[in-house]
N, C-alpha and C positions, 0 to 999 in steps of 0.2 A: 544100890546100884553104884558100880565103881565109876571113877571119873572118865576112863577110856570109853566105857559104854555110853556115858552121857555125851561125850564128844562125838562119838559115832552117830548118835541120834540127832545131835545138833547139825552136823554136816549133812546128814540125810535130809533133814527138814529144809536146810538152805538150798539143797539141790532141787527140791521139788518146787521151789519158788525163786528161781535164779534172778529174774528181773527185779522182784521186790528186794531181794537181798543186795543186789548190786546197787540199786538206788538208795537203799538204807545206808550202805557203806560209803556212798559217795561223799557225804558230809565229812566223815572221818578221814577219808582219803585226802580231800582238799585241805582240811585242817592240818593234818600231820605233814603233808607235802609243803604247805606254806611255812610251817614252823621250821622244818628241816632246811628248806631252801633259804629262808631269810636269815636264820642263824648262821648257815654256811656262808652266805654273802657277807654278813657282819664280821665273821671271823676272817674271811678273806681280805676284807677292807682293812681290818686291824693289822693283819700280817703284812699287807702291802705298805701301809703307813709306817710300820715299824722298820721294814726293810729300807724304805726311802730315807727315813731319818737316820738310820744306822749308816747308810751309804754316804751321808754328808760328812762324816768324819768319825774317828775313833776317840771316845771320851772327850768330846769336843766342847770347848768353851769359846765363846765369841765376845771379844771386848769391842765395844763401839761407843762413839761419842754421843752425847745428848745435846739438847738445845742450848745448854749452858757452856758448850765446849769451845766457843769461838776464842776465848782468851787463853785457854790451855788445851789445845787439840792433842790428839794422840800423835806420837812421834816414833821414829825408828829407835830412839833411845829408850822409850817406854817398852817397846817390844824386846830390846836387848836386855833390859832389866828384868822383865817377866821371865825370860829364858833362863835366868840364874836361880829362880825359885826351885826349891826341892820338890821333886815329884812331877815336874814339867818335862814331857818327852820331846816336844818340838813346838816352835813358835813361827808363825808365818804372817808378817805384816801384809796388808792388802790395800791397794789403791785402784779404784775401778772407774772406768768411763765407758761410754758407748759410742761407737763410731763404725764407719763402713769398712768392710774388708773386701778387696777385689783380687780376683785371679782371672786373667784373660777377660772374657766377656761375662763372667759370673760375679755377682755382687751380693753381699749379705750384710745386714747391720746387726751387730752383736756386741756383747760385753767384752771389753778388753781389761784384763786384770793384771796389774803389776804386782809382783810378789817375789818370794824368795824360793830357794831350792827345797825348803821344808814344806812347801804347800802340798805336795803330793802326799806326804805322811799325815799332815794335819787334816786334810780334806778327803783322805782315803781314795786317792786316784792311782790307777795303774796305767802304765804306758803300753799301748797296743803296738806301736811301731816307732822306731827312732829312740830318742832319749828325752829325759826331762831337763829342766833348768838345773844348772850347777852353780855352786858358790862363785866360781870364777866368772861365769857368764853374768850373773846378777850383780856381782861387785863392780864389774866394768860397765854395766848398763848396755850391753851389746843389743843390737836389733835382731833378736832371735825370738821365735814364737813356737808355742806348743798349742795345738788345736784340740778343742773338744770334738767328740765323735760327730755330733750333729753339724757343727760348723764345717768340719772337713767334708761331710757328705753334701752340704749345701753348696760348697765350692767345687765339688767334683774331684776332691783330692783323695788319694789312697796311699798305700805303702810306698809306691814308686815316686811319690811327691816329696819325700824327705830330701831336704837340701834345695828345694825349689824356693822361689821368691814370691811373696804375696805383698799386696799393698794394704797397709793398715793406716787408715786416716791419711792416705796419700803418701806414706813413707814406706820404703821397701824393708821387709823383714824376712829373714830366712827361716823356713819351717824346719825345726829339728825333731819334732815328735808329734804323734797323734795319740790321744788318750783312749783307753778302753771305755765303752759306753756304760753309763750307770743306769740309764733309763729315766726318762722324764719328758715333760712337754710343757708348753705354755710359758708363763712368766717365770723368769729365773730358772730356766732349764739348766741343770748342772752339766749337760753335754753341749750346750750352745755358748761357747766362750773361747777367747784367745788369751793364753797366758804368756806374759812377757816379763822381763826383769823390771822390778819396781822403779829403778832409776830411769829406765827408758820412758815409762809413763810420766814420771815427774818432769822429765826434760822436754818431752815432745807434746804431751796432751794435757796435763794438769799441773798448773803452777803451784808453788808452795812446797813446804817440807812436811806437812801433816799427812797422815794416812787415814783411810776410811775405817778399817777394822783391823783387829789383830786376832788371828785364829790361833787357838792354843790347844794342843793335844796333851791330855793328862796321862801319866804312865799307867794308872790303874783306876778301876771304877770307884773303889772305896776312898780315893783321894780327891774326888771331884769337889766336895764341899770344902775340904781343907784348902785346895788350890784356889777356889773362888774367893775365900776369905783372905788368903795371902795376896792375891792379885789386887783385891779391893783396897787392902791396907797399903800396899806398895804404891798404887797410883794416887791414892789420896795424899800420901806423903810427898810424892814427886810433884803433884799439882798444887801443893801447899794449901790444902783445904783444911779449914778448921773443923772441929768436931760437930759444930752446928750447921756447917755448910752442906748443901745438897751436892751430891757427886755430879761431876760433869762427864761421867762415863757410865756405862752399864755393862755388867758381866752376865752374859746369857748362857745358861746351862742347858745343853742339848737334852740331858736326861730328864729335866723338868718338862720339856716340850713332849718328849716321848711318853712320859707318864700321863700327861694331860691328854694327849691324843688317844692313848690306850684306854683311859678312863671314859672319854667321850664315846669312843667306838663301842666299848662294852655296854654303856648305858643305852646307846641306840640299838644295839643288838637285842638287849633285853626288852626294850620297848617294842621293837618290831616283832619279836617272838610272842610277846604278850598280846599284841593286836591280832596276830595270826591265830593264836590259840582260841580266839572267840569262835572261829570256824569249827573248832573241835567241840565246843559247847553246843553249837547249832547241830552238829552231827550227832552228839549224844542225845539231844532232844528228839531227833529223828528216830534214833534207835528205840527210845522209850515209847514213842508214838506207835511204831510198828509192833513192838512187843505187846503193847496194850491191845492193839487190834488182834494180834495173834492169840492172846489169852481169850478174847471174846469169841473168836472163830473156833477155838479148840476147847470150848467149855465142856462139850459132851465127852471129848477124849480125856480130859482131866477127870471128869466124873467116873468114867469107866476104869481108869487107872487106880483111882482111889477105892473103887468098889472091889477091885481084885487085890487090894492090899498095899498099894503105894502110900507111903507116908507123906505128910506135908513137906518135910525137908527134901524128899526125893523130887517132888514137883518143883519146889523152890530151886533146887540145884539144876534141874533140867532147863528151866527158862533162863536162869542166870548164866549157865554155860552157853546157851544160844546167844545171849547178848554179848558175852565175852568173846565168842567166836567171831561175831559180826565186827566188833570193834577192833579185835586183834588183826583179823584179815585186812580190814580197811587201813589199820595202822601200818602193816607191813608193806602194802601196796603204796601207801602215802610216803613211806620212807624211801622206797626205791625211786618213786617219782621225784621227791624232793632232792635226793642226791643227784639225780640226772639233771634237774634244773640248776642246782648249785654248781655242778661241774660245767654246764654250758655257759652260765654267766661268768664263772671264773675264767674259762677259756677266752671268752670275748673280752673281758676286762683286763686280762693279762696276769692275774695272780695265781692261776692254776686251780686245781681241785683241792679244797680244804675239807678233809674228812676228820670228824671228831667222834670217836666211839661213844663218848659221854652223851652227845646229842642224840645218837641213835637209841642208846639205852633209855634215855629220858623219854623219847618219843614212844617207845614200846610200853614203858610204865604208864605214861599218860593215856595211851590207848586202852590199856587194861583198866585204868581208873575210870575212864569214861564208861566202859562196859559195866563195871560194878555199880557206879553211882546211878547211872540211868537205867540199869537193868534190875535193880533191887525191887523197886516199887511194882513193876508188872509181875515179877517173880513171886513176891509176897501176896499179891492179889490172887494169882493162880493157886498158891499153896493154901490160901484160906477159903477157897470155894467149898461150899457144902456139897458133898457127893450126891445127895438126893436131888438137890436143886439143879446141880450140874447135869445129871442124867435126864431131867425133865426139860432142859433148855433146848429150844428149837432154833 
């Protein structure tokens, strides 16, 4: 008997017992849907984290002081020296404080970052309206400000507010630009900040000549390690550290954070998929149970078929195709349901629909494997039935 005829018989058999078939497929549907949905959520989370980290800056290195830096803090001269290293595209020193910002009756407390004109390139910011800080403005330490998208929204400012005055820590600053939103929330929201010339922060808010961090944009990806080593050697020399002395600064590589985050997300996705696949095993056991019951119920049918010339392999193929049909139909329904759930969660979480053909293909193969593994035993039992005993079965 050819496979198409066997498939027709399997579908005919399933139609005659629709409720039993539906309940049997339910375990496979839930298992496949869980795997597809959780893997989709894991992939969406990974993509979201990657996009967030990439949005922090292009080929970004961050130089920051350690607990030993009180004697030799980071300075503007350190930033200027780093800018001369080969392969460095831009350098932005940063000095940060937190204070209130007032416009009319509206007040918000946010981060005020003193920096240079290179900050936009280093941290990958685009201006939505107005202009960014320039070398002339930062060199003179003028009281001008560029607002993050969230800060501008909190203060009720829009494109028409360019040129208006805001109170930063009680001092008037002129708004010269509003940044494009990057997307973020909570602690250290990249859209909730006010950027001003570094000299203004040093003069009005933070005393001293030291700076908090130095943002460094490396020209190309393959120069990240080389640039990190060069910056480390330069600062150790400038801070007069002996070979045995611990560094009073640290160079943080954004690529390392991205790799670590991606690795953690991939591990969690695999773990969630593995947990969800347990439902598939339960569904497979359900298929095997129903197929065993079906063999018992159809013993006389099997005996009649063997009596008229059906071979053992024909009986084996018939019951195996039925098990495969159950698992495959359940798998396809589960894939559609899982993709719908994944799309819904992605929409609510904000990372959109993540579709991976590999996941769908793996789900189909897994469904077929469940049908084969849990359908072989009942099929072999049916194939081995003695036709005389089967005909006598009541």
